[in-house]
mmCIF file as Biopython writes it, N, C-alpha, C and O atoms, coordinates in Angstrom:
data_model
#
loop_
_atom_site.group_PDB
_atom_site.id
_atom_site.type_symbol
_atom_site.label_atom_id
_atom_site.label_alt_id
_atom_site.label_comp_id
_atom_site.label_asym_id
_atom_site.label_entity_id
_atom_site.label_seq_id
_atom_site.pdbx_PDB_ins_code
_atom_site.Cartn_x
_atom_site.Cartn_y
_atom_site.Cartn_z
_atom_site.occupancy
_atom_site.B_iso_or_equiv
_atom_site.auth_seq_id
_atom_site.auth_asym_id
_atom_site.pdbx_PDB_model_num
ATOM 1   N N  . MET A ? 1  ? 2.743  -17.482 17.889  1.0 0.0 1  A 1 
ATOM 2   C CA . MET A ? 1  ? 3.088  -17.580 19.282  1.0 0.0 1  A 1 
ATOM 3   C C  . MET A ? 1  ? 2.584  -16.329 20.002  1.0 0.0 1  A 1 
ATOM 4   O O  . MET A ? 1  ? 2.882  -15.215 19.569  1.0 0.0 1  A 1 
ATOM 5   N N  . PRO A ? 2  ? 1.844  -16.484 21.065  1.0 0.0 2  A 1 
ATOM 6   C CA . PRO A ? 2  ? 1.305  -15.323 21.764  1.0 0.0 2  A 1 
ATOM 7   C C  . PRO A ? 2  ? 2.408  -14.503 22.421  1.0 0.0 2  A 1 
ATOM 8   O O  . PRO A ? 2  ? 3.437  -15.033 22.840  1.0 0.0 2  A 1 
ATOM 9   N N  . ALA A ? 3  ? 2.171  -13.217 22.500  1.0 0.0 3  A 1 
ATOM 10  C CA . ALA A ? 3  ? 3.115  -12.318 23.142  1.0 0.0 3  A 1 
ATOM 11  C C  . ALA A ? 3  ? 2.699  -12.079 24.582  1.0 0.0 3  A 1 
ATOM 12  O O  . ALA A ? 3  ? 1.510  -11.986 24.888  1.0 0.0 3  A 1 
ATOM 13  N N  . ILE A ? 4  ? 3.681  -11.982 25.462  1.0 0.0 4  A 1 
ATOM 14  C CA . ILE A ? 4  ? 3.423  -11.650 26.854  1.0 0.0 4  A 1 
ATOM 15  C C  . ILE A ? 4  ? 3.892  -10.219 27.063  1.0 0.0 4  A 1 
ATOM 16  O O  . ILE A ? 4  ? 5.072  -9.914  26.888  1.0 0.0 4  A 1 
ATOM 17  N N  . VAL A ? 5  ? 2.972  -9.346  27.437  1.0 0.0 5  A 1 
ATOM 18  C CA . VAL A ? 5  ? 3.265  -7.924  27.554  1.0 0.0 5  A 1 
ATOM 19  C C  . VAL A ? 5  ? 3.015  -7.486  28.991  1.0 0.0 5  A 1 
ATOM 20  O O  . VAL A ? 5  ? 1.995  -7.831  29.588  1.0 0.0 5  A 1 
ATOM 21  N N  . GLY A ? 6  ? 3.958  -6.721  29.542  1.0 0.0 6  A 1 
ATOM 22  C CA . GLY A ? 6  ? 3.786  -6.178  30.883  1.0 0.0 6  A 1 
ATOM 23  C C  . GLY A ? 6  ? 3.014  -4.878  30.846  1.0 0.0 6  A 1 
ATOM 24  O O  . GLY A ? 6  ? 2.197  -4.653  29.953  1.0 0.0 6  A 1 
ATOM 25  N N  . ALA A ? 7  ? 3.273  -4.033  31.809  1.0 0.0 7  A 1 
ATOM 26  C CA . ALA A ? 7  ? 2.575  -2.749  31.895  1.0 0.0 7  A 1 
ATOM 27  C C  . ALA A ? 7  ? 2.980  -1.840  30.743  1.0 0.0 7  A 1 
ATOM 28  O O  . ALA A ? 7  ? 4.148  -1.797  30.355  1.0 0.0 7  A 1 
ATOM 29  N N  . VAL A ? 8  ? 2.007  -1.114  30.200  1.0 0.0 8  A 1 
ATOM 30  C CA . VAL A ? 8  ? 2.244  -0.181  29.100  1.0 0.0 8  A 1 
ATOM 31  C C  . VAL A ? 8  ? 1.630  1.161   29.465  1.0 0.0 8  A 1 
ATOM 32  O O  . VAL A ? 8  ? 0.486  1.230   29.914  1.0 0.0 8  A 1 
ATOM 33  N N  . LYS A ? 9  ? 2.401  2.231   29.270  1.0 0.0 9  A 1 
ATOM 34  C CA . LYS A ? 9  ? 1.887  3.580   29.514  1.0 0.0 9  A 1 
ATOM 35  C C  . LYS A ? 9  ? 2.078  4.383   28.235  1.0 0.0 9  A 1 
ATOM 36  O O  . LYS A ? 9  ? 3.198  4.513   27.742  1.0 0.0 9  A 1 
ATOM 37  N N  . VAL A ? 10 ? 0.992  4.920   27.698  1.0 0.0 10 A 1 
ATOM 38  C CA . VAL A ? 10 ? 1.041  5.746   26.500  1.0 0.0 10 A 1 
ATOM 39  C C  . VAL A ? 10 ? 0.629  7.154   26.895  1.0 0.0 10 A 1 
ATOM 40  O O  . VAL A ? 10 ? -0.513 7.378   27.298  1.0 0.0 10 A 1 
ATOM 41  N N  . ASN A ? 11 ? 1.561  8.114   26.781  1.0 0.0 11 A 1 
ATOM 42  C CA . ASN A ? 11 ? 1.238  9.496   27.121  1.0 0.0 11 A 1 
ATOM 43  C C  . ASN A ? 11 ? 0.474  10.181  26.004  1.0 0.0 11 A 1 
ATOM 44  O O  . ASN A ? 11 ? -0.510 10.874  26.263  1.0 0.0 11 A 1 
ATOM 45  N N  . SER A ? 12 ? 0.903  10.002  24.789  1.0 0.0 12 A 1 
ATOM 46  C CA . SER A ? 12 ? 0.191  10.576  23.647  1.0 0.0 12 A 1 
ATOM 47  C C  . SER A ? 12 ? 0.566  9.797   22.397  1.0 0.0 12 A 1 
ATOM 48  O O  . SER A ? 12 ? 1.598  9.128   22.334  1.0 0.0 12 A 1 
ATOM 49  N N  . ILE A ? 13 ? -0.302 9.905   21.413  1.0 0.0 13 A 1 
ATOM 50  C CA . ILE A ? 13 ? -0.054 9.226   20.142  1.0 0.0 13 A 1 
ATOM 51  C C  . ILE A ? 13 ? -0.592 10.133  19.033  1.0 0.0 13 A 1 
ATOM 52  O O  . ILE A ? 13 ? -1.672 10.711  19.156  1.0 0.0 13 A 1 
ATOM 53  N N  . GLY A ? 14 ? 0.171  10.245  17.964  1.0 0.0 14 A 1 
ATOM 54  C CA . GLY A ? 14 ? -0.212 11.144  16.876  1.0 0.0 14 A 1 
ATOM 55  C C  . GLY A ? 14 ? -1.377 10.614  16.066  1.0 0.0 14 A 1 
ATOM 56  O O  . GLY A ? 14 ? -1.767 9.454   16.194  1.0 0.0 14 A 1 
ATOM 57  N N  . SER A ? 15 ? -1.924 11.482  15.231  1.0 0.0 15 A 1 
ATOM 58  C CA . SER A ? 15 ? -3.108 11.109  14.454  1.0 0.0 15 A 1 
ATOM 59  C C  . SER A ? 15 ? -2.803 10.060  13.392  1.0 0.0 15 A 1 
ATOM 60  O O  . SER A ? 15 ? -3.690 9.287   13.029  1.0 0.0 15 A 1 
ATOM 61  N N  . SER A ? 16 ? -1.581 10.010  12.888  1.0 0.0 16 A 1 
ATOM 62  C CA . SER A ? 16 ? -1.243 9.010   11.874  1.0 0.0 16 A 1 
ATOM 63  C C  . SER A ? 16 ? -0.249 7.992   12.417  1.0 0.0 16 A 1 
ATOM 64  O O  . SER A ? 16 ? 0.521  7.409   11.654  1.0 0.0 16 A 1 
ATOM 65  N N  . SER A ? 17 ? -0.260 7.773   13.730  1.0 0.0 17 A 1 
ATOM 66  C CA . SER A ? 17 ? 0.661  6.831   14.365  1.0 0.0 17 A 1 
ATOM 67  C C  . SER A ? 17 ? 0.082  5.425   14.371  1.0 0.0 17 A 1 
ATOM 68  O O  . SER A ? 17 ? -1.111 5.214   14.156  1.0 0.0 17 A 1 
ATOM 69  N N  . ILE A ? 18 ? 0.969  4.475   14.626  1.0 0.0 18 A 1 
ATOM 70  C CA . ILE A ? 18 ? 0.556  3.082   14.755  1.0 0.0 18 A 1 
ATOM 71  C C  . ILE A ? 18 ? 0.982  2.609   16.134  1.0 0.0 18 A 1 
ATOM 72  O O  . ILE A ? 18 ? 2.153  2.734   16.493  1.0 0.0 18 A 1 
ATOM 73  N N  . PHE A ? 19 ? 0.052  2.068   16.915  1.0 0.0 19 A 1 
ATOM 74  C CA . PHE A ? 19 ? 0.343  1.531   18.236  1.0 0.0 19 A 1 
ATOM 75  C C  . PHE A ? 19 ? -0.145 0.103   18.262  1.0 0.0 19 A 1 
ATOM 76  O O  . PHE A ? 19 ? -1.324 -0.160  18.024  1.0 0.0 19 A 1 
ATOM 77  N N  . ASN A ? 20 ? 0.748  -0.820  18.548  1.0 0.0 20 A 1 
ATOM 78  C CA . ASN A ? 20 ? 0.386  -2.228  18.529  1.0 0.0 20 A 1 
ATOM 79  C C  . ASN A ? 20 ? 0.987  -2.913  19.740  1.0 0.0 20 A 1 
ATOM 80  O O  . ASN A ? 20 ? 2.134  -2.655  20.104  1.0 0.0 20 A 1 
ATOM 81  N N  . ILE A ? 21 ? 0.214  -3.781  20.360  1.0 0.0 21 A 1 
ATOM 82  C CA . ILE A ? 21 ? 0.712  -4.635  21.434  1.0 0.0 21 A 1 
ATOM 83  C C  . ILE A ? 21 ? 0.351  -6.061  21.052  1.0 0.0 21 A 1 
ATOM 84  O O  . ILE A ? 21 ? -0.803 -6.365  20.751  1.0 0.0 21 A 1 
ATOM 85  N N  . GLY A ? 22 ? 1.347  -6.926  21.069  1.0 0.0 22 A 1 
ATOM 86  C CA . GLY A ? 22 ? 1.087  -8.325  20.769  1.0 0.0 22 A 1 
ATOM 87  C C  . GLY A ? 22 ? 1.516  -8.698  19.364  1.0 0.0 22 A 1 
ATOM 88  O O  . GLY A ? 22 ? 2.304  -7.997  18.730  1.0 0.0 22 A 1 
ATOM 89  N N  . ASP A ? 23 ? 0.985  -9.809  18.892  1.0 0.0 23 A 1 
ATOM 90  C CA . ASP A ? 23 ? 1.348  -10.328 17.580  1.0 0.0 23 A 1 
ATOM 91  C C  . ASP A ? 23 ? 0.778  -9.454  16.479  1.0 0.0 23 A 1 
ATOM 92  O O  . ASP A ? 23 ? -0.306 -8.887  16.614  1.0 0.0 23 A 1 
ATOM 93  N N  . VAL A ? 24 ? 1.526  -9.355  15.385  1.0 0.0 24 A 1 
ATOM 94  C CA . VAL A ? 24 ? 1.081  -8.534  14.262  1.0 0.0 24 A 1 
ATOM 95  C C  . VAL A ? 24 ? 1.575  -9.172  12.970  1.0 0.0 24 A 1 
ATOM 96  O O  . VAL A ? 24 ? 2.663  -9.746  12.931  1.0 0.0 24 A 1 
ATOM 97  N N  . PHE A ? 25 ? 0.785  -9.071  11.929  1.0 0.0 25 A 1 
ATOM 98  C CA . PHE A ? 25 ? 1.180  -9.603  10.625  1.0 0.0 25 A 1 
ATOM 99  C C  . PHE A ? 25 ? 1.782  -8.503  9.758   1.0 0.0 25 A 1 
ATOM 100 O O  . PHE A ? 25 ? 2.869  -8.676  9.207   1.0 0.0 25 A 1 
ATOM 101 N N  . ILE A ? 26 ? 1.085  -7.371  9.633   1.0 0.0 26 A 1 
ATOM 102 C CA . ILE A ? 26 ? 1.564  -6.260  8.806   1.0 0.0 26 A 1 
ATOM 103 C C  . ILE A ? 26 ? 1.324  -4.949  9.547   1.0 0.0 26 A 1 
ATOM 104 O O  . ILE A ? 26 ? 0.236  -4.715  10.074  1.0 0.0 26 A 1 
ATOM 105 N N  . ILE A ? 27 ? 2.340  -4.101  9.585   1.0 0.0 27 A 1 
ATOM 106 C CA . ILE A ? 27 ? 2.178  -2.725  10.040  1.0 0.0 27 A 1 
ATOM 107 C C  . ILE A ? 27 ? 2.686  -1.851  8.908   1.0 0.0 27 A 1 
ATOM 108 O O  . ILE A ? 27 ? 3.850  -1.951  8.519   1.0 0.0 27 A 1 
ATOM 109 N N  . ALA A ? 28 ? 1.826  -0.998  8.381   1.0 0.0 28 A 1 
ATOM 110 C CA . ALA A ? 28 ? 2.192  -0.169  7.242   1.0 0.0 28 A 1 
ATOM 111 C C  . ALA A ? 28 ? 1.811  1.286   7.510   1.0 0.0 28 A 1 
ATOM 112 O O  . ALA A ? 28 ? 0.786  1.550   8.139   1.0 0.0 28 A 1 
ATOM 113 N N  . PRO A ? 29 ? 2.620  2.223   7.042   1.0 0.0 29 A 1 
ATOM 114 C CA . PRO A ? 29 ? 2.275  3.637   7.245   1.0 0.0 29 A 1 
ATOM 115 C C  . PRO A ? 29 ? 1.062  4.042   6.413   1.0 0.0 29 A 1 
ATOM 116 O O  . PRO A ? 29 ? 0.788  3.466   5.361   1.0 0.0 29 A 1 
ATOM 117 N N  . ALA A ? 30 ? 0.345  5.044   6.910   1.0 0.0 30 A 1 
ATOM 118 C CA . ALA A ? 30 ? -0.818 5.541   6.187   1.0 0.0 30 A 1 
ATOM 119 C C  . ALA A ? 30 ? -0.505 6.832   5.448   1.0 0.0 30 A 1 
ATOM 120 O O  . ALA A ? 30 ? -1.252 7.225   4.552   1.0 0.0 30 A 1 
ATOM 121 N N  . THR A ? 31 ? 0.581  7.493   5.805   1.0 0.0 31 A 1 
ATOM 122 C CA . THR A ? 31 ? 0.975  8.739   5.151   1.0 0.0 31 A 1 
ATOM 123 C C  . THR A ? 31 ? 2.484  8.776   4.971   1.0 0.0 31 A 1 
ATOM 124 O O  . THR A ? 31 ? 3.226  8.055   5.638   1.0 0.0 31 A 1 
ATOM 125 N N  . THR A ? 32 ? 2.917  9.623   4.065   1.0 0.0 32 A 1 
ATOM 126 C CA . THR A ? 32 ? 4.346  9.877   3.885   1.0 0.0 32 A 1 
ATOM 127 C C  . THR A ? 32 ? 4.559  11.381  3.784   1.0 0.0 32 A 1 
ATOM 128 O O  . THR A ? 32 ? 3.612  12.140  3.578   1.0 0.0 32 A 1 
ATOM 129 N N  . ALA A ? 33 ? 5.790  11.794  3.928   1.0 0.0 33 A 1 
ATOM 130 C CA . ALA A ? 33 ? 6.116  13.216  3.816   1.0 0.0 33 A 1 
ATOM 131 C C  . ALA A ? 33 ? 7.512  13.365  3.238   1.0 0.0 33 A 1 
ATOM 132 O O  . ALA A ? 33 ? 8.373  12.512  3.450   1.0 0.0 33 A 1 
ATOM 133 N N  . LYS A ? 34 ? 7.730  14.426  2.524   1.0 0.0 34 A 1 
ATOM 134 C CA . LYS A ? 34 ? 9.054  14.742  1.993   1.0 0.0 34 A 1 
ATOM 135 C C  . LYS A ? 34 ? 9.482  16.068  2.607   1.0 0.0 34 A 1 
ATOM 136 O O  . LYS A ? 34 ? 8.730  17.043  2.581   1.0 0.0 34 A 1 
ATOM 137 N N  . THR A ? 35 ? 10.676 16.101  3.150   1.0 0.0 35 A 1 
ATOM 138 C CA . THR A ? 35 ? 11.170 17.282  3.834   1.0 0.0 35 A 1 
ATOM 139 C C  . THR A ? 35 ? 12.422 17.795  3.151   1.0 0.0 35 A 1 
ATOM 140 O O  . THR A ? 35 ? 13.357 17.036  2.898   1.0 0.0 35 A 1 
ATOM 141 N N  . PHE A ? 36 ? 12.437 19.073  2.857   1.0 0.0 36 A 1 
ATOM 142 C CA . PHE A ? 36 ? 13.624 19.726  2.318   1.0 0.0 36 A 1 
ATOM 143 C C  . PHE A ? 36 ? 14.166 20.661  3.390   1.0 0.0 36 A 1 
ATOM 144 O O  . PHE A ? 36 ? 13.412 21.432  3.984   1.0 0.0 36 A 1 
ATOM 145 N N  . ALA A ? 37 ? 15.455 20.594  3.636   1.0 0.0 37 A 1 
ATOM 146 C CA . ALA A ? 37 ? 16.057 21.476  4.634   1.0 0.0 37 A 1 
ATOM 147 C C  . ALA A ? 37 ? 17.498 21.760  4.239   1.0 0.0 37 A 1 
ATOM 148 O O  . ALA A ? 37 ? 18.188 20.898  3.695   1.0 0.0 37 A 1 
ATOM 149 N N  . GLY A ? 38 ? 17.932 22.951  4.513   1.0 0.0 38 A 1 
ATOM 150 C CA . GLY A ? 38 ? 19.294 23.366  4.183   1.0 0.0 38 A 1 
ATOM 151 C C  . GLY A ? 38 ? 20.294 22.935  5.242   1.0 0.0 38 A 1 
ATOM 152 O O  . GLY A ? 38 ? 19.948 22.253  6.207   1.0 0.0 38 A 1 
ATOM 153 N N  . ALA A ? 39 ? 21.522 23.340  5.046   1.0 0.0 39 A 1 
ATOM 154 C CA . ALA A ? 39 ? 22.605 22.967  5.956   1.0 0.0 39 A 1 
ATOM 155 C C  . ALA A ? 39 ? 22.333 23.511  7.352   1.0 0.0 39 A 1 
ATOM 156 O O  . ALA A ? 39 ? 21.985 24.682  7.504   1.0 0.0 39 A 1 
ATOM 157 N N  . GLY A ? 40 ? 22.490 22.674  8.367   1.0 0.0 40 A 1 
ATOM 158 C CA . GLY A ? 40 ? 22.307 23.083  9.748   1.0 0.0 40 A 1 
ATOM 159 C C  . GLY A ? 40 ? 20.869 23.239  10.188  1.0 0.0 40 A 1 
ATOM 160 O O  . GLY A ? 40 ? 20.622 23.810  11.251  1.0 0.0 40 A 1 
ATOM 161 N N  . SER A ? 41 ? 19.917 22.760  9.424   1.0 0.0 41 A 1 
ATOM 162 C CA . SER A ? 41 ? 18.506 22.991  9.748   1.0 0.0 41 A 1 
ATOM 163 C C  . SER A ? 41 ? 18.018 22.203  10.952  1.0 0.0 41 A 1 
ATOM 164 O O  . SER A ? 41 ? 17.205 22.715  11.722  1.0 0.0 41 A 1 
ATOM 165 N N  . PHE A ? 42 ? 18.479 20.993  11.138  1.0 0.0 42 A 1 
ATOM 166 C CA . PHE A ? 42 ? 17.952 20.135  12.199  1.0 0.0 42 A 1 
ATOM 167 C C  . PHE A ? 42 ? 18.875 20.035  13.397  1.0 0.0 42 A 1 
ATOM 168 O O  . PHE A ? 42 ? 18.760 19.085  14.172  1.0 0.0 42 A 1 
ATOM 169 N N  . ASN A ? 43 ? 19.777 20.971  13.574  1.0 0.0 43 A 1 
ATOM 170 C CA . ASN A ? 43 ? 20.652 20.970  14.738  1.0 0.0 43 A 1 
ATOM 171 C C  . ASN A ? 43 ? 19.867 21.408  15.966  1.0 0.0 43 A 1 
ATOM 172 O O  . ASN A ? 43 ? 19.098 22.368  15.914  1.0 0.0 43 A 1 
ATOM 173 N N  . THR A ? 44 ? 20.069 20.692  17.076  1.0 0.0 44 A 1 
ATOM 174 C CA . THR A ? 44 ? 19.429 21.061  18.330  1.0 0.0 44 A 1 
ATOM 175 C C  . THR A ? 44 ? 20.477 21.035  19.431  1.0 0.0 44 A 1 
ATOM 176 O O  . THR A ? 44 ? 21.489 20.343  19.322  1.0 0.0 44 A 1 
ATOM 177 N N  . GLY A ? 45 ? 20.230 21.782  20.476  1.0 0.0 45 A 1 
ATOM 178 C CA . GLY A ? 45 ? 21.143 21.794  21.607  1.0 0.0 45 A 1 
ATOM 179 C C  . GLY A ? 45 ? 21.418 23.198  22.077  1.0 0.0 45 A 1 
ATOM 180 O O  . GLY A ? 45 ? 20.860 24.167  21.561  1.0 0.0 45 A 1 
ATOM 181 N N  . ASP A ? 46 ? 22.284 23.295  23.062  1.0 0.0 46 A 1 
ATOM 182 C CA . ASP A ? 46 ? 22.651 24.582  23.641  1.0 0.0 46 A 1 
ATOM 183 C C  . ASP A ? 46 ? 23.923 25.107  22.990  1.0 0.0 46 A 1 
ATOM 184 O O  . ASP A ? 46 ? 24.854 24.349  22.721  1.0 0.0 46 A 1 
ATOM 185 N N  . TYR A ? 47 ? 23.951 26.397  22.741  1.0 0.0 47 A 1 
ATOM 186 C CA . TYR A ? 47 ? 25.139 27.117  22.267  1.0 0.0 47 A 1 
ATOM 187 C C  . TYR A ? 47 ? 25.662 26.595  20.928  1.0 0.0 47 A 1 
ATOM 188 O O  . TYR A ? 47 ? 26.869 26.423  20.760  1.0 0.0 47 A 1 
ATOM 189 N N  . ILE A ? 48 ? 24.783 26.347  19.997  1.0 0.0 48 A 1 
ATOM 190 C CA . ILE A ? 48 ? 25.208 25.883  18.670  1.0 0.0 48 A 1 
ATOM 191 C C  . ILE A ? 48 ? 25.510 27.097  17.800  1.0 0.0 48 A 1 
ATOM 192 O O  . ILE A ? 48 ? 24.714 28.033  17.727  1.0 0.0 48 A 1 
ATOM 193 N N  . LYS A ? 49 ? 26.653 27.073  17.148  1.0 0.0 49 A 1 
ATOM 194 C CA . LYS A ? 49 ? 27.020 28.121  16.196  1.0 0.0 49 A 1 
ATOM 195 C C  . LYS A ? 49 ? 27.127 27.481  14.817  1.0 0.0 49 A 1 
ATOM 196 O O  . LYS A ? 49 ? 27.894 26.539  14.618  1.0 0.0 49 A 1 
ATOM 197 N N  . ILE A ? 50 ? 26.366 27.991  13.884  1.0 0.0 50 A 1 
ATOM 198 C CA . ILE A ? 50 ? 26.383 27.492  12.512  1.0 0.0 50 A 1 
ATOM 199 C C  . ILE A ? 50 ? 26.763 28.661  11.607  1.0 0.0 50 A 1 
ATOM 200 O O  . ILE A ? 50 ? 26.218 29.758  11.732  1.0 0.0 50 A 1 
ATOM 201 N N  . ARG A ? 51 ? 27.691 28.418  10.705  1.0 0.0 51 A 1 
ATOM 202 C CA . ARG A ? 51 ? 28.054 29.441  9.728   1.0 0.0 51 A 1 
ATOM 203 C C  . ARG A ? 51 ? 27.956 28.820  8.336   1.0 0.0 51 A 1 
ATOM 204 O O  . ARG A ? 51 ? 28.757 27.965  7.958   1.0 0.0 51 A 1 
ATOM 205 N N  . ASN A ? 52 ? 26.968 29.267  7.599   1.0 0.0 52 A 1 
ATOM 206 C CA . ASN A ? 52 ? 26.757 28.800  6.238   1.0 0.0 52 A 1 
ATOM 207 C C  . ASN A ? 52 ? 26.775 30.025  5.330   1.0 0.0 52 A 1 
ATOM 208 O O  . ASN A ? 52 ? 25.740 30.645  5.085   1.0 0.0 52 A 1 
ATOM 209 N N  . ASP A ? 53 ? 27.942 30.359  4.844   1.0 0.0 53 A 1 
ATOM 210 C CA . ASP A ? 53 ? 28.061 31.539  3.997   1.0 0.0 53 A 1 
ATOM 211 C C  . ASP A ? 53 ? 27.307 31.370  2.687   1.0 0.0 53 A 1 
ATOM 212 O O  . ASP A ? 53 ? 26.625 32.285  2.226   1.0 0.0 53 A 1 
ATOM 213 N N  . SER A ? 54 ? 27.436 30.207  2.102   1.0 0.0 54 A 1 
ATOM 214 C CA . SER A ? 54 ? 26.782 29.955  0.823   1.0 0.0 54 A 1 
ATOM 215 C C  . SER A ? 54 ? 26.113 28.591  0.900   1.0 0.0 54 A 1 
ATOM 216 O O  . SER A ? 54 ? 26.772 27.557  0.795   1.0 0.0 54 A 1 
ATOM 217 N N  . SER A ? 55 ? 24.805 28.599  1.082   1.0 0.0 55 A 1 
ATOM 218 C CA . SER A ? 55 ? 24.073 27.350  1.210   1.0 0.0 55 A 1 
ATOM 219 C C  . SER A ? 55 ? 22.787 27.441  0.400   1.0 0.0 55 A 1 
ATOM 220 O O  . SER A ? 55 ? 22.094 28.458  0.433   1.0 0.0 55 A 1 
ATOM 221 N N  . SER A ? 56 ? 22.474 26.379  -0.323  1.0 0.0 56 A 1 
ATOM 222 C CA . SER A ? 56 ? 21.209 26.322  -1.049  1.0 0.0 56 A 1 
ATOM 223 C C  . SER A ? 56 ? 20.680 24.894  -1.008  1.0 0.0 56 A 1 
ATOM 224 O O  . SER A ? 56 ? 21.451 23.936  -0.939  1.0 0.0 56 A 1 
ATOM 225 N N  . THR A ? 57 ? 19.375 24.766  -1.051  1.0 0.0 57 A 1 
ATOM 226 C CA . THR A ? 57 ? 18.733 23.462  -1.023  1.0 0.0 57 A 1 
ATOM 227 C C  . THR A ? 57 ? 18.022 23.240  -2.349  1.0 0.0 57 A 1 
ATOM 228 O O  . THR A ? 57 ? 17.167 24.033  -2.743  1.0 0.0 57 A 1 
ATOM 229 N N  . ASN A ? 58 ? 18.375 22.167  -3.030  1.0 0.0 58 A 1 
ATOM 230 C CA . ASN A ? 58 ? 17.764 21.831  -4.315  1.0 0.0 58 A 1 
ATOM 231 C C  . ASN A ? 58 ? 16.465 21.074  -4.044  1.0 0.0 58 A 1 
ATOM 232 O O  . ASN A ? 58 ? 16.494 19.951  -3.542  1.0 0.0 58 A 1 
ATOM 233 N N  . THR A ? 59 ? 15.342 21.678  -4.370  1.0 0.0 59 A 1 
ATOM 234 C CA . THR A ? 59 ? 14.047 21.041  -4.144  1.0 0.0 59 A 1 
ATOM 235 C C  . THR A ? 59 ? 13.436 20.466  -5.417  1.0 0.0 59 A 1 
ATOM 236 O O  . THR A ? 59 ? 12.293 20.011  -5.401  1.0 0.0 59 A 1 
ATOM 237 N N  . TYR A ? 60 ? 14.178 20.482  -6.508  1.0 0.0 60 A 1 
ATOM 238 C CA . TYR A ? 60 ? 13.663 19.925  -7.762  1.0 0.0 60 A 1 
ATOM 239 C C  . TYR A ? 60 ? 13.677 18.402  -7.672  1.0 0.0 60 A 1 
ATOM 240 O O  . TYR A ? 60 ? 14.697 17.812  -7.317  1.0 0.0 60 A 1 
ATOM 241 N N  . ASP A ? 61 ? 12.561 17.766  -7.990  1.0 0.0 61 A 1 
ATOM 242 C CA . ASP A ? 61 ? 12.456 16.316  -7.974  1.0 0.0 61 A 1 
ATOM 243 C C  . ASP A ? 61 ? 11.699 15.897  -9.215  1.0 0.0 61 A 1 
ATOM 244 O O  . ASP A ? 61 ? 10.512 16.193  -9.357  1.0 0.0 61 A 1 
ATOM 245 N N  . SER A ? 62 ? 12.377 15.214  -10.106 1.0 0.0 62 A 1 
ATOM 246 C CA . SER A ? 62 ? 11.758 14.846  -11.382 1.0 0.0 62 A 1 
ATOM 247 C C  . SER A ? 62 ? 10.904 13.576  -11.295 1.0 0.0 62 A 1 
ATOM 248 O O  . SER A ? 62 ? 10.218 13.231  -12.258 1.0 0.0 62 A 1 
ATOM 249 N N  . ASP A ? 63 ? 10.936 12.884  -10.162 1.0 0.0 63 A 1 
ATOM 250 C CA . ASP A ? 63 ? 10.117 11.676  -10.020 1.0 0.0 63 A 1 
ATOM 251 C C  . ASP A ? 63 ? 8.637  12.022  -9.985  1.0 0.0 63 A 1 
ATOM 252 O O  . ASP A ? 63 ? 8.239  13.074  -9.486  1.0 0.0 63 A 1 
ATOM 253 N N  . PHE A ? 64 ? 7.837  11.123  -10.521 1.0 0.0 64 A 1 
ATOM 254 C CA . PHE A ? 64 ? 6.392  11.314  -10.460 1.0 0.0 64 A 1 
ATOM 255 C C  . PHE A ? 64 ? 5.872  11.015  -9.059  1.0 0.0 64 A 1 
ATOM 256 O O  . PHE A ? 64 ? 5.044  11.755  -8.527  1.0 0.0 64 A 1 
ATOM 257 N N  . ALA A ? 65 ? 6.359  9.929   -8.465  1.0 0.0 65 A 1 
ATOM 258 C CA . ALA A ? 65 ? 5.936  9.537   -7.120  1.0 0.0 65 A 1 
ATOM 259 C C  . ALA A ? 65 ? 7.133  8.949   -6.386  1.0 0.0 65 A 1 
ATOM 260 O O  . ALA A ? 65 ? 7.888  8.159   -6.952  1.0 0.0 65 A 1 
ATOM 261 N N  . ASP A ? 66 ? 7.305  9.334   -5.135  1.0 0.0 66 A 1 
ATOM 262 C CA . ASP A ? 66 ? 8.426  8.827   -4.349  1.0 0.0 66 A 1 
ATOM 263 C C  . ASP A ? 66 ? 8.016  7.698   -3.410  1.0 0.0 66 A 1 
ATOM 264 O O  . ASP A ? 66 ? 8.686  6.666   -3.360  1.0 0.0 66 A 1 
ATOM 265 N N  . SER A ? 67 ? 6.951  7.874   -2.681  1.0 0.0 67 A 1 
ATOM 266 C CA . SER A ? 67 ? 6.508  6.874   -1.703  1.0 0.0 67 A 1 
ATOM 267 C C  . SER A ? 67 ? 5.064  6.506   -2.006  1.0 0.0 67 A 1 
ATOM 268 O O  . SER A ? 67 ? 4.132  7.197   -1.597  1.0 0.0 67 A 1 
ATOM 269 N N  . ASN A ? 68 ? 4.899  5.420   -2.720  1.0 0.0 68 A 1 
ATOM 270 C CA . ASN A ? 68 ? 3.544  4.962   -3.033  1.0 0.0 68 A 1 
ATOM 271 C C  . ASN A ? 68 ? 3.028  4.103   -1.879  1.0 0.0 68 A 1 
ATOM 272 O O  . ASN A ? 68 ? 3.705  3.180   -1.426  1.0 0.0 68 A 1 
ATOM 273 N N  . ILE A ? 69 ? 1.840  4.415   -1.418  1.0 0.0 69 A 1 
ATOM 274 C CA . ILE A ? 69 ? 1.246  3.673   -0.313  1.0 0.0 69 A 1 
ATOM 275 C C  . ILE A ? 69 ? 0.091  2.846   -0.834  1.0 0.0 69 A 1 
ATOM 276 O O  . ILE A ? 69 ? -0.837 3.365   -1.454  1.0 0.0 69 A 1 
ATOM 277 N N  . LYS A ? 70 ? 0.160  1.551   -0.574  1.0 0.0 70 A 1 
ATOM 278 C CA . LYS A ? 70 ? -0.921 0.661   -0.966  1.0 0.0 70 A 1 
ATOM 279 C C  . LYS A ? 70 ? -1.736 0.355   0.272   1.0 0.0 70 A 1 
ATOM 280 O O  . LYS A ? 70 ? -1.183 -0.058  1.291   1.0 0.0 70 A 1 
ATOM 281 N N  . SER A ? 71 ? -3.020 0.546   0.202   1.0 0.0 71 A 1 
ATOM 282 C CA . SER A ? 71 ? -3.900 0.330   1.343   1.0 0.0 71 A 1 
ATOM 283 C C  . SER A ? 71 ? -4.078 -1.164  1.561   1.0 0.0 71 A 1 
ATOM 284 O O  . SER A ? 71 ? -4.454 -1.894  0.645   1.0 0.0 71 A 1 
ATOM 285 N N  . VAL A ? 72 ? -3.802 -1.615  2.792   1.0 0.0 72 A 1 
ATOM 286 C CA . VAL A ? 72 ? -3.949 -3.024  3.146   1.0 0.0 72 A 1 
ATOM 287 C C  . VAL A ? 72 ? -5.104 -3.129  4.111   1.0 0.0 72 A 1 
ATOM 288 O O  . VAL A ? 72 ? -5.106 -2.486  5.161   1.0 0.0 72 A 1 
ATOM 289 N N  . THR A ? 73 ? -6.096 -3.945  3.756   1.0 0.0 73 A 1 
ATOM 290 C CA . THR A ? 73 ? -7.248 -4.121  4.650   1.0 0.0 73 A 1 
ATOM 291 C C  . THR A ? 73 ? -7.401 -5.552  5.063   1.0 0.0 73 A 1 
ATOM 292 O O  . THR A ? 73 ? -8.319 -5.883  5.814   1.0 0.0 73 A 1 
#
């Protein structure tokens, strides 16, 4: 079934982003990332107070692969 799309404005798009308008069969990521962060790392806002007297981040990962990407053409 065809899609009806109105006005679209794209200010910016990243190098590994996917932008699609209309019908689509498969949308798959081209990259993956693993992020390690300690307590309070991703807090945003005004006047945030964080107190982490004893904090550690375990970055050991025994898996061989976490996010396998299969190329679809």
